[in-house]
Structures are given as C-alpha cells and as structure tokens.
C-alpha positions in Angstrom: -36.8 -0.9 -184.3 -37.9 2.6 -185.1 -38.0 4.2 -181.8 -38.1 8.0 -181.1 -34.7 9.4 -180.2 -34.1 11.0 -176.8 -34.3 14.6 -176.5 -31.1 16.8 -175.8 -31.9 17.4 -172.1 -32.6 13.6 -171.7 -29.2 12.8 -173.4 -27.4 15.2 -171.2 -28.9 13.6 -168.1 -27.8 10.3 -169.5 -24.1 11.5 -169.9 -24.3 12.6 -166.3 -25.4 9.4 -164.9 -22.8 7.7 -162.8 -21.3 4.6 -164.7 -21.7 2.3 -161.7 -25.6 2.5 -161.6 -27.0 -0.8 -162.6 -30.0 -1.3 -164.9 -32.1 -2.2 -161.9 -32.0 1.4 -160.6 -34.0 4.3 -162.1 -30.6 6.1 -162.8 -29.2 3.2 -164.5 -32.4 2.6 -166.5 -32.6 6.2 -167.7 -29.1 6.0 -168.8 -29.7 3.0 -170.7 -32.8 4.3 -172.3 -31.0 7.6 -173.5 -27.8 5.9 -174.4 -27.5 5.4 -178.3 -24.1 4.4 -179.8 -23.0 6.8 -182.5 -20.8 5.6 -185.3 -17.6 7.4 -185.3 -16.8 8.8 -188.8 -14.1 6.8 -190.8 -11.2 9.1 -191.8 -9.7 8.9 -195.3 -6.2 7.5 -195.8 -4.8 11.0 -196.0 -6.8 12.4 -193.0 -5.5 9.4 -190.8 -1.9 9.9 -192.0 -1.9 13.6 -190.9 -2.9 12.5 -187.4 -0.1 12.9 -184.7 0.3 9.5 -182.4 -1.9 10.9 -179.7 -4.7 11.9 -182.1 -4.6 8.4 -183.9 -4.5 6.8 -180.4 -7.7 8.8 -179.6 -9.4 7.9 -182.9 -8.6 4.2 -182.3 -10.0 4.3 -178.9 -13.3 5.9 -180.0 -13.7 3.1 -182.6 -12.7 0.4 -180.0 -15.5 1.8 -177.6 -18.0 2.0 -180.5 -17.5 -1.6 -181.5 -17.4 -2.9 -177.9 -21.0 -1.3 -177.6 -22.4 -2.1 -181.2 -25.8 -1.0 -181.9 -28.6 -3.5 -181.2 -29.9 -5.6 -184.2 -33.7 -5.8 -184.3 -34.2 -9.7 -184.2 -37.5 -11.5 -184.5 -37.6 -12.2 -180.8 -37.4 -8.5 -180.1 -40.0 -7.7 -182.7 -42.5 -10.4 -181.4 -42.2 -9.5 -177.8 -42.5 -5.8 -178.5 -45.6 -6.2 -180.6 -47.2 -8.7 -178.4 -46.5 -6.6 -175.2 -47.6 -3.2 -176.8 -51.0 -4.7 -177.7 -51.4 -6.2 -173.9 -50.5 -2.7 -172.7 -53.4 -1.3 -174.6 -55.8 -4.2 -173.5 -54.7 -3.9 -169.9 -55.2 -0.2 -169.7 -58.8 -0.3 -168.3 -58.6 -3.7 -166.6 -59.1 -3.8 -162.9 -57.6 -7.2 -162.3 -56.5 -10.4 -164.3 -54.3 -8.3 -166.6 -52.5 -10.4 -169.2 -48.8 -10.4 -169.5 -45.8 -11.9 -171.5 -43.0 -14.5 -170.5 -39.9 -14.8 -172.6 -38.4 -18.2 -172.2 -35.6 -20.0 -173.8 -32.0 -21.1 -173.5 -29.1 -18.9 -172.1 -27.7 -16.8 -174.9 -30.9 -16.5 -176.8 -31.3 -13.0 -176.4 -34.1 -13.0 -173.7 -32.8 -9.9 -171.5 -32.0 -8.0 -174.7 -35.4 -8.5 -175.9 -36.9 -7.6 -172.6 -34.8 -4.4 -172.2 -35.4 -3.4 -175.7 -39.1 -3.6 -175.1 -38.8 -1.4 -172.1 -36.6 1.3 -174.0 -39.0 1.3 -176.9 -42.0 1.8 -174.7 -40.4 4.4 -172.5 -39.2 6.5 -175.5 -42.8 6.3 -177.0 -44.3 7.5 -173.6 -41.7 10.3 -173.5 -42.7 11.3 -177.0 -46.2 11.4 -175.9 -45.6 13.4 -172.8 -42.5 15.5 -173.5 -43.0 17.8 -170.7 -43.5 15.4 -167.9 -39.9 14.8 -166.5 -41.1 13.0 -163.6 -42.8 10.2 -165.3 -41.2 6.8 -165.2 -43.2 4.4 -167.2 -40.9 1.3 -166.8 -39.6 -0.7 -164.0 -36.8 -3.3 -164.6 -36.0 -5.6 -161.8 -34.4 -9.2 -161.5 -35.4 -12.1 -159.3 -32.7 -12.7 -156.7 -31.5 -16.3 -156.2 -33.6 -18.0 -153.3 -36.0 -15.1 -153.4 -38.3 -14.5 -150.4 -41.3 -12.1 -150.6 -39.4 -9.3 -148.8 -36.3 -9.7 -151.0 -38.4 -9.4 -154.1 -40.4 -6.4 -152.8 -37.0 -4.7 -151.8 -35.9 -5.3 -155.6 -38.8 -2.9 -156.7 -37.9 -0.6 -153.9 -34.4 -0.3 -154.8 -35.3 0.5 -158.4 -37.0 3.7 -157.1 -34.3 4.5 -154.7 -36.4 3.8 -151.7 -34.9 3.1 -148.3 -36.3 1.5 -145.2 -35.3 0.8 -141.6 -34.4 -2.7 -140.8 -37.6 -3.2 -138.7 -39.7 -2.5 -141.9 -42.0 -5.4 -142.8 -42.9 -6.4 -146.3 -46.1 -4.8 -146.2 -44.5 -1.4 -145.6 -42.0 -1.9 -148.6 -44.9 -3.0 -151.0 -47.2 0.1 -149.9 -44.3 2.4 -150.7 -43.4 0.7 -154.0 -47.1 0.8 -155.2 -47.5 4.4 -154.1 -44.4 5.6 -155.7 -45.2 3.4 -159.0 -48.6 5.1 -159.1 -47.0 8.7 -158.8 -44.7 8.4 -161.7 -47.2 6.5 -163.8 -45.7 3.1 -164.2 -47.4 0.9 -166.8 -44.8 -1.7 -167.9 -42.9 -3.9 -165.3 -40.1 -6.0 -166.6 -39.1 -9.0 -164.3 -35.7 -10.8 -165.6 -34.4 -14.1 -164.3 -37.9 -15.4 -163.5 -36.5 -18.9 -163.4 -35.0 -18.1 -159.9 -38.6 -18.6 -158.7 -39.1 -22.2 -157.6 -42.8 -22.9 -156.7 -41.8 -26.2 -155.3 -40.1 -24.6 -152.3 -42.1 -22.6 -149.7 -40.0 -19.4 -150.1 -40.3 -19.6 -153.9 -44.0 -20.1 -153.7 -44.5 -17.2 -151.5 -42.2 -15.0 -153.5 -44.4 -16.0 -156.5 -47.5 -15.0 -154.5 -45.8 -11.6 -153.8 -45.1 -11.0 -157.5 -48.9 -11.8 -158.1 -50.0 -9.3 -155.5 -47.7 -6.7 -157.0 -49.4 -7.5 -160.5 -52.7 -6.9 -158.8 -51.7 -3.8 -157.0 -49.9 -2.1 -159.9 -52.1 -1.0 -162.9 -49.3 -2.2 -165.3 -48.4 -5.0 -167.7 -45.8 -7.5 -166.5 -43.3 -8.9 -168.7 -41.1 -11.8 -167.4 -37.9 -13.4 -169.0 -36.2 -16.7 -167.7 -34.5 -19.8 -168.7 -36.7 -22.5 -169.9 -39.5 -21.5 -167.5 -41.7 -24.3 -168.9 -39.5 -26.9 -167.4 -38.9 -25.2 -164.1 -42.3 -25.9 -162.6 -43.6 -22.2 -163.1 -46.8 -23.5 -164.5 -47.2 -26.3 -162.0 -50.0 -26.7 -159.4 -52.7 -24.1 -158.7 -50.3 -21.2 -158.7 -48.8 -22.4 -161.9 -52.2 -22.6 -163.6 -53.1 -19.1 -162.7 -49.7 -17.9 -164.3 -50.3 -20.0 -167.3 -53.9 -18.7 -167.7 -52.6 -15.0 -167.7 -49.5 -15.1 -169.7 -48.5 -15.5 -173.3 -45.3 -17.4 -173.8 -42.9 -16.3 -176.4 -40.0 -18.8 -177.1 -36.5 -17.4 -177.5 -34.4 -19.9 -179.5 -31.2 -20.0 -181.4 -31.2 -19.3 -185.1 -31.6 -22.2 -187.4 -29.5 -23.1 -190.5 -31.4 -26.1 -192.1 -33.5 -24.4 -194.8 -32.6 -21.9 -197.5 -34.8 -19.5 -195.6 -33.1 -20.0 -192.3 -29.8 -19.4 -193.9 -30.8 -16.2 -195.7 -32.1 -15.0 -192.6 -28.9 -15.7 -190.6 -27.0 -14.1 -193.5 -29.1 -11.0 -193.2 -28.3 -10.8 -189.5 -24.6 -11.2 -190.0 -24.8 -8.5 -193.0 -26.6 -6.0 -190.6 -23.9 -6.4 -187.9 -21.3 -6.0 -190.6 -22.9 -2.8 -191.8 -22.3 -1.3 -188.4 -18.6 -1.8 -188.6 -16.0 1.2 -188.6 -12.9 -0.4 -189.9 -10.5 1.3 -192.5 -9.7 -1.8 -194.6 -12.5 -4.2 -194.1 -14.3 -5.4 -197.4 -18.0 -5.2 -197.2 -19.5 -8.8 -197.6 -16.8 -10.6 -196.1 -18.7 -11.6 -193.1 -21.8 -12.6 -195.1 -19.5 -14.8 -197.1 -18.5 -16.5 -193.8 -21.9 -16.7 -192.5 -21.9 -20.5 -192.4 -18.5 -20.7 -190.4 -19.9 -17.8 -188.1 -23.2 -19.9 -187.6 -21.4 -23.0 -186.7 -18.9 -21.0 -184.5 -21.7 -19.4 -182.4 -24.4 -22.2 -182.6 -26.9 -19.6 -183.8 -26.8 -17.8 -180.5 -27.4 -14.0 -180.9 -25.3 -13.3 -177.8 -22.5 -15.4 -179.1 -22.6 -13.9 -182.4 -22.4 -10.2 -180.9 -19.5 -11.2 -178.8 -17.7 -12.7 -181.9 -18.1 -9.8 -184.1 -17.5 -7.2 -181.5 -14.3 -9.0 -180.3 -13.0 -9.4 -183.8 -13.6 -5.8 -184.6 -11.7 -4.7 -181.6 -8.9 -7.0 -182.3 -8.6 -5.7 -185.8 -8.1 -2.2 -184.7 -5.5 -3.2 -182.0 -3.6 -5.2 -184.3 -3.6 -2.7 -187.0 -5.2 -4.9 -189.7 -8.5 -3.0 -189.7 -10.3 -5.9 -191.3 -12.0 -9.0 -190.0 -11.0 -12.4 -191.5 -11.7 -16.0 -190.6 -8.4 -16.3 -189.1 -9.1 -13.4 -186.8 -12.5 -14.7 -185.9 -10.8 -17.9 -185.0 -8.8 -16.3 -182.2 -11.8 -14.4 -180.6 -12.7 -16.2 -177.3 -16.4 -17.4 -177.3 -18.6 -18.8 -174.5 -18.4 -22.7 -173.6 -21.9 -23.5 -174.9 -21.1 -22.0 -178.4 -17.7 -23.9 -178.3 -19.5 -27.2 -177.5 -22.0 -26.4 -180.3 -19.2 -25.8 -182.9 -17.9 -29.4 -182.1 -21.2 -30.9 -182.7 -22.2 -29.0 -185.9 -19.2 -27.6 -187.6 -18.3 -29.7 -190.9 -15.0 -31.5 -190.7 -12.0 -29.8 -192.2 -10.2 -31.7 -194.8 -7.0 -33.2 -193.5 -3.8 -31.5 -194.8 -1.8 -34.8 -194.5 -0.8 -36.3 -197.8 -1.8 -39.9 -198.3 1.2 -42.4 -198.0 2.1 -44.3 -201.1 1.9 -47.9 -200.5 
C-alpha cells in the first residue's frame, strides 16, 4: 500500500527500541510502524569475488536477515480492511456513541493479523504525516484478547500497551479510567483487538469481558477493528450481546486464495511474482517461481502465511547452501505448517509413477 515513509527521527527511535518489546506495547508498536525492510544491493560477480571471507559472511547475513523479514505483499484482504476501516474512521469521527467497527474473520493462516496490523500501520503513518510535530500522538492501540479473559484482564491489556502500572488492590474501574484518560491524551482514534475468538459469550467471564470491551468502545472516541478465527461460528453474534455486535460491525472474510478459475490462477501467479521480485539472490532466474505457481499453490493450500514461510525459508536456504537460486527441489525441503501439509495431500495432483510396467 502507498503509505508515507517514517521520518528520520522516527526511524532512529525505532532502531533504539529494545528487541524484546512485543507489538502489544507502545514501544513495540512504534518499532513495527517505523520498521521498513530495505533490500540489500546485489553485488556483481567481480565485486563478490573481491570480498574477503568475513565481508562475504556479513553480506550473506544481511541478505538472510532481509529474506527472513520480506516486505509485506498488499493482498486483497489488506486492501479491503484498510479501505473499509478508513471510511468508518471518517464516519465515526463525530459520533457520540454506537460507532461502527470492523471484524476480520477467517481460518488460521489467512493473514488476519497481518491485515489488522497493516491497517494500523497505514493509519498511524498517515496521522504522523498530518501532524508531523506532535511526537506525543499515539493514534493506534494494538491488544490481544487473552485466553479465558476476564474484564480486568482485558482492561489490563490496554493498560500494558500504554505502560501503565497499578497496585494489586486496583479494581477494574481504576484501570479503565486510567486507560481512557491516557487514550484521550494521546488522541487514540483506532483500536485493534486481535484474537477476538478468545471471547466466549456462552461463559460468564466471557460475556462480562465482552461487556467490558463494549464499554471501552463507548468510552473511547475511536473505531474498533477486531480479528479472530471464524468468529461467526464461535457464538460472538449469539444472544442479545451478539445482536448488538452484529448490528455495529462489518464482517470482512479472510479466506485462502482460490485456484479454480483462470482469474484465480492469474491472481495467485501475480502474488507469487510480487514475492519473487523482492528476492535478493545472485543466481535466481526471474520467473522461476511464477512458473512453479501451481506447485506452490498446492504446497501452501493458498494460505498467505504458508506462502510467506515457504518463499522466505527457501531464500534463506539458497543463501546457506550457496546455490543462490530457488528451485522446486529446494522448495520441497522447506518445512511448512501442518495445515498446509494436509491441504497438499488433498489437492496436489498425483505424480506419475517412475516404475516401469512389468512385461507379461
């Protein structure tokens, strides 16, 4: 997506962020927003031959790190959730209550968290461009719903993002008041809530945590965007509470890529081609991966997460073994997730047997 680039001071602060800060803290979130993988230059054969052993090792390490963190591909799910959410942010700006939100729902590995975080990154960079001198502005909150969440646990996730601490005797009202005051001070207008499927409305604690989230949505003048695994089937829209959620949220499905029609196959080939264009390998022939797009589809089940893992892993192995190219044989040895393995067994065409027929 076309997002404004972070300024030099913002990039410098991102470099200084401790590496152990998770995305669910303001420090980790700022690091994520400012981080932008820079493709390392590919040396010519003569330049590479002139390198000493240590220089070559450092050059290979830079490329391994780059491929392990390849730039994000702008998928349909990312574009749709970004476009819808930006419109809702505009519509919600002057709303006092009953603000509309977005729920991104789909199976594991379909890129929900990626789409959610890319939405937040794009929005924050746009706000920074609009308010370049306001270094205290923090327009986006990113939290995850913990398993078996209670109202206080959920409120503490928001507090932890801001770095707020409380004595053990603090009650949930104290925490929520502090969170809302801090959010107002830093001009939060987009709240990202991941792992929303951990809210189970059929249990008392889950129902109370859902009420807590709704209360925060009423208190904070912000647009809420949720992401979770198959939330429609998890009871999130059941009962009175569920009907309220259903009446205020747009559901955007996140699904694996298809390969049934010519248009589906062309979309998949374009996605693979985009990833291939980001590679920095010395002997890789452009178009190799697009030529293997059908094999790659069956290997990954059309899951964007599995595709990313496969291509990134193959690129790292190509540097480590010195081949500097990705082939089908190399792709075959890259480990992938269990779901993709099962999908490959079900969808991949049978390979012709190499055995010769016996002559009767």
